C-alpha positions in Angstrom: -388.3 -12.5 -130.1 -392.0 -13.8 -129.9 -392.2 -16.4 -127.5 -394.6 -18.1 -130.7 -390.3 -18.0 -132.7 -389.0 -19.2 -129.8 -391.2 -21.6 -128.9 -390.4 -22.9 -132.8 -386.9 -23.3 -132.2 -384.6 -26.5 -131.5 -383.2 -27.0 -128.5 -380.0 -26.7 -129.6 -381.6 -23.3 -131.3 -382.9 -21.5 -128.4 -379.1 -22.0 -126.6 -377.6 -20.2 -129.5 -380.0 -17.6 -129.4 -379.2 -17.1 -125.7 -375.9 -17.3 -126.8 -376.2 -14.8 -128.9 -378.3 -12.2 -127.2 -375.2 -12.1 -124.3 -373.1 -11.6 -126.1 -374.9 -8.5 -127.9 -375.8 -7.1 -124.3 -372.5 -7.2 -123.5 -371.6 -5.4 -127.3 -373.7 -3.0 -126.2 -372.4 -2.2 -122.4 -368.4 -1.7 -123.3 -370.3 0.9 -126.8 -372.7 1.9 -124.2 -368.7 2.9 -121.6 -367.0 4.1 -124.8 -369.8 6.5 -125.6 -370.4 5.3 -129.4 -374.0 3.5 -128.1 -377.1 5.2 -130.4 -380.2 3.6 -128.9 -379.6 2.7 -125.0 -383.4 1.1 -125.5 -381.1 -1.8 -126.6 -380.6 -3.1 -123.0 -384.4 -3.3 -122.6 -385.1 -5.5 -125.3 -381.9 -7.7 -125.4 -382.3 -8.9 -122.0 -386.2 -9.2 -122.1 -385.0 -11.3 -125.0 -383.0 -13.3 -123.0 -385.7 -13.9 -119.7 -388.1 -15.0 -123.2 -385.6 -17.7 -123.6 -384.6 -19.1 -120.2 -388.6 -18.9 -120.1 -389.3 -22.1 -122.6 -385.3 -23.0 -121.6 -387.2 -24.1 -118.1 -390.3 -25.1 -119.5 -388.1 -27.6 -121.5 -385.9 -29.1 -119.5 -389.2 -29.6 -117.0 -390.9 -31.9 -119.3 -387.8 -33.3 -120.6 -387.3 -34.4 -116.2 -383.9 -32.2 -117.0 -381.7 -30.6 -114.4 -381.9 -26.7 -114.6 -379.4 -25.1 -117.7 -378.5 -28.6 -118.4 -379.3 -28.2 -122.6 -377.6 -24.4 -121.8 -374.9 -26.5 -120.5 -375.2 -29.6 -123.5 -375.7 -26.9 -126.4 -373.0 -24.7 -125.2 -369.9 -26.6 -126.4 -371.5 -26.1 -130.2 -372.0 -22.6 -130.1 -369.9 -20.5 -133.3 -370.2 -17.0 -132.2 -370.6 -15.1 -135.9 -369.9 -11.6 -135.5 -373.2 -9.5 -136.4 -372.9 -6.6 -136.6 -373.7 -3.9 -138.9 -371.0 -1.5 -137.4 -368.0 -3.6 -136.4 -365.8 -2.2 -133.6 -362.8 -4.6 -135.2 -361.7 -6.7 -133.6 -360.9 -5.6 -129.8 -365.3 -5.2 -129.7 -365.5 -8.7 -130.5 -362.3 -9.9 -128.6 -363.1 -8.4 -125.3 -366.9 -9.9 -125.8 -365.0 -13.4 -126.8 -362.7 -13.4 -123.3 -366.2 -12.1 -121.5 -368.6 -14.9 -122.5 
């Protein structure tokens, strides 16, 4: 994601995107451990996107005078996990990701 795309998101969308990316990262780690991960560059891409989102989130929190991670705490409850993966490893990987997040 580009910073311009991230800046255009609302606070809620920002938090939901970060949580979604964290789930993708966990899913990629699980796939790597099973030996089914095809592209190992996905780790760096996801981590960089998460860092960009956290940078924007911190900036917004400072502008609004909120505590650290206040946006994440506020909107985490409204996050609904969806199965965005084309090749889902069944419900097994989804269940593990749900338990870890």
